[in-house]
C-alpha positions as CSV (number, residue, x, y, z in Angstrom):
1,M,-2.8,18.9,-3.1
2,A,0.5,19.0,-1.2
3,L,-0.7,21.8,1.0
4,L,-3.8,19.8,1.9
5,H,-1.8,16.8,2.7
6,R,0.6,18.8,5.0
7,L,-2.4,20.2,6.9
8,R,-4.0,16.7,7.2
9,R,-0.6,15.4,8.4
10,S,-0.4,18.1,11.1
11,L,-3.8,17.2,12.3
12,W,-3.0,13.5,12.4
13,F,0.1,14.2,14.6
14,F,-2.3,15.3,17.4
15,T,-5.4,13.2,16.8
16,S,-3.9,9.9,15.7
17,P,-0.3,9.4,17.0
18,H,-0.8,5.6,16.8
19,T,-2.2,4.1,13.7
20,S,-2.9,0.6,12.3
21,G,-2.3,0.1,8.6
22,V,-2.2,-2.5,5.9
23,H,-0.1,-2.8,2.8
24,A,-0.3,-5.3,-0.1
25,V,2.1,-6.8,-2.6
26,P,-0.5,-7.3,-5.3
27,L,0.5,-9.7,-8.0
28,T,-1.1,-10.1,-11.4
29,P,-1.8,-13.6,-12.7
30,E,1.4,-13.2,-14.7
31,G,3.4,-12.5,-11.5
32,K,3.9,-8.8,-12.1
33,I,3.7,-6.5,-9.1
34,I,1.2,-3.6,-9.1
35,L,2.5,-0.3,-7.7
36,V,1.0,3.2,-7.3
37,T,2.3,6.8,-7.2
38,L,0.6,9.1,-4.8
39,S,-0.3,12.7,-5.2
40,Y,1.5,13.6,-1.9
41,A,4.5,11.3,-1.8
42,R,7.5,10.5,-4.0
43,G,8.2,7.2,-5.7
44,W,6.3,4.1,-6.6
45,R,4.7,2.5,-3.6
46,L,2.7,-0.5,-2.5
47,P,-1.0,0.1,-2.3
48,G,-2.2,0.4,1.3
49,G,-3.3,2.7,4.0
50,G,-5.0,3.0,7.3
51,R,-7.2,0.3,8.7
52,K,-10.6,1.2,10.1
53,S,-11.1,0.3,13.7
54,S,-14.0,-2.0,12.9
55,E,-12.2,-4.1,10.2
56,D,-9.6,-6.8,10.5
57,A,-6.4,-6.5,8.6
58,Q,-7.3,-8.7,5.6
59,E,-10.6,-6.8,5.1
60,G,-8.6,-3.6,5.3
61,V,-6.0,-4.6,2.7
62,L,-8.7,-5.8,0.3
63,R,-10.6,-2.5,0.7
64,E,-7.4,-0.5,0.1
65,L,-6.8,-2.5,-3.1
66,R,-10.3,-1.8,-4.4
67,E,-10.0,1.9,-3.6
68,E,-6.4,2.5,-4.8
69,I,-6.0,0.3,-7.9
70,G,-9.6,-0.6,-8.7
71,M,-9.2,-4.3,-7.9
72,V,-12.1,-6.4,-9.2
73,S,-11.0,-9.9,-8.3
74,H,-8.2,-11.7,-6.5
75,G,-6.9,-15.1,-5.6
76,R,-5.1,-16.2,-2.5
77,V,-4.4,-13.7,0.3
78,E,-1.5,-14.3,2.7
79,K,-0.4,-12.2,5.6
80,V,3.4,-12.3,5.5
81,A,4.6,-9.8,8.1
82,N,3.9,-7.2,10.7
83,F,6.1,-4.1,10.8
84,S,6.4,-0.7,12.4
85,H,7.4,2.5,10.8
86,R,7.0,6.2,11.5
87,P,5.3,8.1,8.6
88,D,4.5,11.7,9.3
89,H,5.9,11.4,12.9
90,R,3.2,8.8,13.8
91,R,3.8,5.4,15.2
92,D,2.3,3.1,12.6
93,R,1.8,-0.7,13.1
94,S,1.0,-2.3,9.8
95,S,0.4,-5.8,8.3
96,L,1.8,-6.8,5.0
97,F,-0.1,-9.1,2.7
98,V,0.7,-10.8,-0.6
99,V,-2.4,-10.9,-2.8
100,E,-2.2,-13.2,-5.8
101,D,-4.0,-13.2,-9.1
102,V,-5.2,-9.6,-8.8
103,R,-7.3,-8.2,-11.7
104,Y,-8.0,-4.5,-11.6
105,R,-9.3,-1.5,-13.6
106,P,-7.6,1.7,-12.4
107,R,-10.0,4.6,-12.0
108,W,-9.5,8.3,-11.4
109,S,-8.6,9.4,-7.9
110,L,-7.4,12.5,-6.1
111,E,-4.9,10.4,-4.1
112,I,-3.5,8.0,-6.8
113,K,-1.7,9.6,-9.7
114,A,-0.7,6.3,-11.5
115,V,-1.1,2.6,-11.3
116,R,1.4,0.4,-13.1
117,E,2.7,-3.2,-13.3
118,F,6.4,-4.0,-12.9
119,D,8.5,-7.2,-12.9
120,S,8.7,-8.1,-9.2
121,D,12.5,-8.7,-9.6
122,Q,13.1,-5.3,-11.2
123,L,11.4,-2.6,-9.3
124,P,11.6,0.9,-11.0
125,P,14.6,3.0,-10.0
126,D,12.3,5.5,-8.4
127,A,10.6,3.0,-6.1
128,A,10.3,4.4,-2.6
129,P,12.7,2.9,0.0
130,I,9.8,1.5,2.0
131,T,8.5,-0.2,-1.1
132,R,11.9,-1.9,-1.6
133,R,12.0,-3.0,2.1
134,L,8.5,-4.4,2.1
135,V,8.9,-6.3,-1.2
136,A,12.1,-7.8,0.1
137,A,10.4,-8.8,3.3
138,A,7.5,-10.5,1.4
139,K,10.0,-12.4,-0.7
140,R,11.9,-13.6,2.4
141,A,8.6,-14.8,4.0
142,K,7.6,-16.9,1.0
């Protein structure tokens, strides 16, 4: 799987040097944050990914939540920030959303290794640095 991701990343470098993405801080009705581990990256991460050219950011983040954590319902959706970062040597412009009252049923996926809830004030020690930055940005925006 790691080899496949490296090949895909190399192709992206030439075909999609600029991307638009979406990420979510999904919160359960109890206020827990839902994080994922990916088959091709280290650490617990916020669900999210690339946005299709035909969809707006909110549609994209809700699609990513359905795909990555098996979201079946949600409450309020609030865009809290725009940010830039450089994953895989690309220039990525992303939107960050807080999605409340998320109910989900994880399902098997090649991309997602695990889905788990954490106390939003105590992220796991192996949370990815980008996860920590984005959660902090969402808290500041609230």
